[in-house]
C-alpha positions as CSV (number, residue, x, y, z in Angstrom):
1,M,-35.8,194.9,200.1
2,A,-33.1,196.4,202.4
3,Y,-29.2,196.6,202.2
4,V,-27.7,196.5,205.4
5,T,-23.9,197.3,206.2
6,V,-22.4,195.9,209.4
7,S,-19.5,197.0,210.8
8,T,-16.9,195.6,213.9
9,W,-14.6,197.9,215.1
10,R,-12.0,197.6,218.1
11,Y,-11.3,200.3,220.8
12,E,-7.9,200.5,223.0
13,K,-7.9,200.3,226.4
14,G,-8.8,204.1,228.1
15,H,-10.7,205.2,224.6
16,D,-12.6,208.6,225.2
17,E,-15.9,206.8,225.3
18,A,-17.8,210.8,224.4
19,A,-15.6,211.5,221.5
20,L,-16.3,207.7,220.3
21,E,-20.1,208.7,220.5
22,K,-19.6,211.5,218.9
23,S,-17.0,210.3,216.1
24,A,-20.5,208.2,215.0
25,L,-22.8,210.2,215.8
26,D,-21.1,212.8,212.9
27,N,-20.8,209.8,210.6
28,L,-24.5,207.9,210.6
29,T,-25.8,212.1,210.1
30,Q,-23.7,212.2,207.6
31,L,-24.6,208.6,206.3
32,K,-28.1,209.3,206.8
33,A,-28.4,213.1,205.0
34,M,-26.5,210.8,201.6
35,G,-29.5,208.2,201.3
36,A,-29.5,206.0,204.2
37,V,-32.9,204.7,205.9
38,G,-30.8,205.0,210.0
39,G,-28.0,203.5,211.7
40,Y,-27.0,202.3,214.9
41,L,-23.3,202.1,217.1
42,V,-23.9,198.7,218.3
43,R,-21.2,198.4,222.4
44,T,-20.6,194.3,222.0
45,S,-18.2,194.7,225.3
46,D,-15.2,197.1,227.1
47,S,-13.3,196.6,223.8
48,E,-15.4,196.6,220.7
49,G,-18.6,197.7,218.8
50,M,-20.0,197.7,215.1
51,V,-21.9,200.1,213.2
52,V,-24.9,198.4,211.3
53,V,-26.3,200.5,208.8
54,I,-29.5,200.0,206.4
55,Y,-30.1,201.9,203.5
56,P,-32.7,201.3,201.7
57,D,-32.0,199.1,198.7
58,E,-28.7,197.8,197.0
59,G,-28.7,200.9,194.8
60,A,-28.5,203.7,197.7
61,W,-25.8,201.8,199.0
62,N,-24.0,201.4,195.7
63,R,-24.5,205.7,195.5
64,V,-21.8,206.2,198.1
65,R,-20.0,202.8,198.5
66,D,-17.0,204.7,197.8
67,M,-17.8,207.2,200.4
68,V,-18.1,205.0,203.3
69,T,-15.1,203.5,202.4
70,H,-12.9,206.8,202.6
71,M,-14.9,207.1,205.9
72,R,-13.9,203.8,207.6
73,A,-10.3,203.9,206.4
74,N,-9.8,207.4,207.9
75,T,-10.9,206.9,211.3
76,D,-8.8,207.8,213.7
77,P,-8.0,204.3,215.7
78,A,-7.7,206.8,219.0
79,V,-11.1,207.9,218.3
80,G,-13.6,205.6,216.8
81,G,-11.0,202.5,216.9
82,R,-9.7,200.1,214.3
83,N,-11.9,198.0,211.8
84,I,-11.9,195.0,212.0
85,D,-14.5,193.3,209.4
86,V,-17.1,194.6,207.8
87,L,-20.2,193.0,206.0
88,S,-23.1,193.4,204.1
89,G,-25.7,192.3,202.3
90,A,-30.0,192.6,201.3
91,A,-32.2,192.0,203.7
92,V,-34.0,189.0,203.2
93,V,-36.6,189.2,205.8
94,A,-38.2,192.1,207.5
95,V,-41.1,192.6,209.9
């Protein structure tokens, strides 16, 4: 069953939207190359968003977990925002 990670982010007022989108695209492309099935930057408000990444299974996530943790910790807050929370788990139902 698929494994899903969700990280929530807060953006400073006046952030560069184009830089944010480029950063997310670069990082999501890298994660896909490392085994993710897909990923999304979802804007939940002007000042917050979440990154959702789907892996084929928990094993695929375990192989990239350290790299993802490093990517989150080293995201420039001025470009990618500040990481607020991280959730992850196995998908229980899929359609």
